[in-house]
C-alpha positions as CSV (number, residue, x, y, z in Angstrom):
1,X,14.0,11.2,-31.6
2,X,13.9,10.3,-35.2
3,X,16.5,13.0,-35.9
4,X,19.1,10.9,-34.0
5,X,18.4,7.5,-35.7
6,X,21.1,7.6,-38.4
7,X,24.2,7.7,-36.2
8,X,27.6,7.9,-37.9
9,X,31.0,6.6,-36.8
10,X,32.2,10.2,-36.2
11,X,28.9,11.1,-34.5
12,X,26.3,13.7,-35.5
13,X,25.7,17.3,-34.3
14,X,23.0,17.2,-31.7
15,X,22.8,20.9,-30.9
16,X,24.8,24.1,-31.7
17,X,26.5,25.4,-28.6
18,X,27.8,28.9,-28.2
19,X,31.5,29.4,-27.2
20,X,31.8,29.2,-23.4
21,X,28.6,27.1,-23.0
22,X,28.3,23.4,-22.7
23,X,25.6,20.8,-22.7
24,X,25.0,19.6,-19.2
25,X,21.6,17.8,-19.2
26,X,19.1,16.2,-21.6
27,X,15.8,14.7,-20.6
28,X,13.1,13.0,-22.7
29,X,9.7,14.8,-22.5
30,X,6.2,14.3,-23.6
31,X,3.4,16.9,-24.4
32,X,1.9,18.3,-21.2
33,X,5.0,17.4,-19.0
34,X,6.0,19.9,-16.4
35,X,9.8,20.7,-16.5
36,X,11.7,22.0,-13.6
37,X,15.1,23.7,-14.0
38,X,17.2,24.2,-10.8
39,X,20.2,26.5,-10.7
40,X,23.2,26.3,-8.5
41,X,22.2,29.3,-6.5
42,X,18.9,27.6,-5.5
43,X,16.5,29.2,-8.0
44,X,13.9,27.1,-9.8
45,X,11.6,27.5,-12.8
46,X,8.8,25.1,-13.6
47,X,7.1,25.4,-16.9
48,X,5.0,23.2,-19.3
49,X,6.7,21.4,-22.1
50,X,3.9,22.9,-24.3
51,X,6.0,26.2,-24.1
52,X,8.7,24.4,-26.2
53,X,8.6,23.9,-29.9
54,X,10.1,21.1,-32.1
55,X,13.4,22.1,-33.7
56,X,16.0,20.4,-35.8
57,X,19.3,19.1,-34.4
58,X,21.4,21.9,-35.7
59,X,19.8,24.7,-33.7
60,X,20.7,26.6,-30.5
61,X,17.4,25.8,-28.8
62,X,15.4,28.2,-26.7
63,X,16.1,29.8,-23.3
64,X,14.8,27.7,-20.4
65,X,15.8,30.0,-17.6
66,X,17.4,33.4,-17.3
67,X,20.6,33.1,-15.3
68,X,22.5,35.7,-13.2
69,X,26.1,36.1,-14.5
70,X,27.6,33.9,-11.8
71,X,24.9,31.2,-11.8
72,X,24.5,28.0,-13.9
73,X,22.0,25.2,-14.3
74,X,22.4,22.4,-11.8
75,X,19.6,20.1,-12.8
76,X,16.6,19.6,-15.1
77,X,13.7,17.3,-14.1
78,X,10.5,16.1,-15.6
79,X,8.1,16.6,-12.7
80,X,5.9,13.7,-11.4
81,X,3.1,15.1,-9.2
82,X,3.0,11.8,-7.2
83,X,6.6,12.4,-6.0
84,X,8.6,14.8,-3.9
85,X,11.3,17.1,-5.0
86,X,14.5,16.6,-3.0
87,X,17.1,19.5,-3.1
88,X,20.5,18.9,-1.5
89,X,23.0,21.7,-1.1
90,X,26.8,21.3,-1.2
91,X,27.0,21.6,2.6
92,X,24.8,18.6,3.2
93,X,21.5,20.4,4.0
94,X,18.3,19.2,2.2
95,X,14.6,20.0,1.7
96,X,11.8,17.7,0.6
97,X,8.7,19.4,-1.0
98,X,5.8,18.1,-2.9
99,X,6.2,18.4,-6.6
100,X,2.6,19.8,-6.7
101,X,3.7,22.7,-4.5
102,X,6.4,23.9,-6.9
103,X,5.1,26.6,-8.1
104,X,1.5,27.3,-9.2
105,X,0.4,25.8,-12.5
106,X,-2.1,28.4,-13.6
107,X,-4.9,26.6,-11.8
108,X,-7.4,28.3,-9.5
109,X,-6.4,28.6,-5.9
110,X,-8.6,27.5,-3.0
111,X,-10.1,31.0,-2.7
112,X,-11.2,30.9,-6.3
113,X,-8.5,33.4,-7.6
114,X,-6.6,32.5,-10.8
115,X,-2.9,31.9,-10.2
116,X,-0.5,32.6,-13.0
117,X,1.9,29.9,-14.1
118,X,5.6,30.6,-14.8
119,X,6.8,31.0,-18.3
120,X,9.9,29.5,-19.9
121,X,12.8,31.9,-20.0
122,X,12.0,33.7,-16.7
123,X,14.3,34.0,-13.8
124,X,12.4,31.5,-11.5
125,X,11.8,31.6,-7.8
126,X,13.9,30.7,-4.8
127,X,13.6,26.9,-4.5
128,X,16.0,26.5,-1.6
129,X,17.8,29.2,0.4
130,X,21.4,28.1,-0.2
131,X,24.7,29.3,-1.7
132,X,25.1,26.2,-3.9
133,X,22.8,23.3,-4.8
134,X,24.5,19.9,-5.1
135,X,21.6,17.9,-6.5
136,X,17.9,17.8,-7.3
137,X,15.9,14.6,-7.6
138,X,12.3,13.3,-7.9
139,X,11.9,10.9,-4.9
140,X,9.2,9.0,-3.0
141,X,8.8,9.2,0.8
142,X,10.3,5.7,1.2
143,X,13.2,6.3,-1.3
144,X,16.9,6.0,-0.2
145,X,19.6,8.1,-1.7
146,X,23.4,7.7,-1.9
147,X,25.3,10.9,-1.2
148,X,28.9,11.2,-2.5
149,X,31.3,13.9,-1.4
150,X,34.2,15.4,-3.3
151,X,36.6,13.6,-0.9
152,X,34.9,10.2,-1.6
153,X,32.8,9.9,1.5
154,X,29.5,8.0,0.8
155,X,26.4,7.8,2.9
156,X,23.0,6.2,2.3
157,X,20.2,8.2,3.6
158,X,16.4,7.5,3.8
159,X,14.5,10.4,2.3
160,X,11.7,9.9,4.8
161,X,13.9,11.2,7.7
162,X,13.5,14.7,6.2
163,X,10.3,16.4,7.2
164,X,8.2,17.8,4.4
165,X,8.7,21.6,4.1
166,X,8.0,24.6,2.0
167,X,9.8,25.9,-1.1
168,X,12.4,28.5,-0.3
169,X,13.4,26.9,3.1
170,X,17.0,26.6,4.2
171,X,16.8,22.9,4.8
172,X,17.8,20.5,7.5
173,X,21.0,18.5,8.0
174,X,21.0,15.4,5.7
175,X,24.6,14.4,6.0
176,X,27.6,15.7,8.0
177,X,30.2,17.2,5.7
178,X,33.8,17.5,6.9
179,X,35.7,20.8,6.7
180,X,37.0,21.3,3.2
181,X,34.6,18.7,1.7
182,X,31.3,19.2,-0.2
183,X,28.5,17.1,-1.7
184,X,29.5,16.1,-5.2
185,X,26.6,13.8,-6.3
186,X,23.4,12.3,-5.1
187,X,21.9,9.2,-6.6
188,X,18.6,7.3,-6.0
189,X,19.3,3.9,-4.6
190,X,17.3,1.3,-6.7
């Protein structure tokens, strides 16, 4: 963060970005944090922040997830093992899974076998069976969210009404979406 202390009137370069790319998300991390990248097509890749290295401001960075040609990153989260991961697709379906369940962290499984953790730069796994993710959030079971559609319809939904499910599920109806409309944004209600 010290590299961003001396701001100038015209700004400073924060990262070099290739033509056709753009910066969509930034999160503050600490050593040993687990990072989850979710793509619009519903894939997810969780890896340890220890797989990243410190770099200067004027660099391109490193690959977080390998994308299919027609896919892009929808969200990046710092995982909190005490919370749930809520995935909402653009059609109003949603799943709620324990952050601990997404995916193995390299620990031993219950049968004593070693489970490999995912590596930064991989293609990830199917987090939700959907054509297009609309949002990904860390939530508690008693959280409420505000869902906003492209046509301006807003709905407040309790997260607890969704049953806890498995990664890769299709999801259950969270909000009714009118024909020609889609989920635009999802916010945690304070």
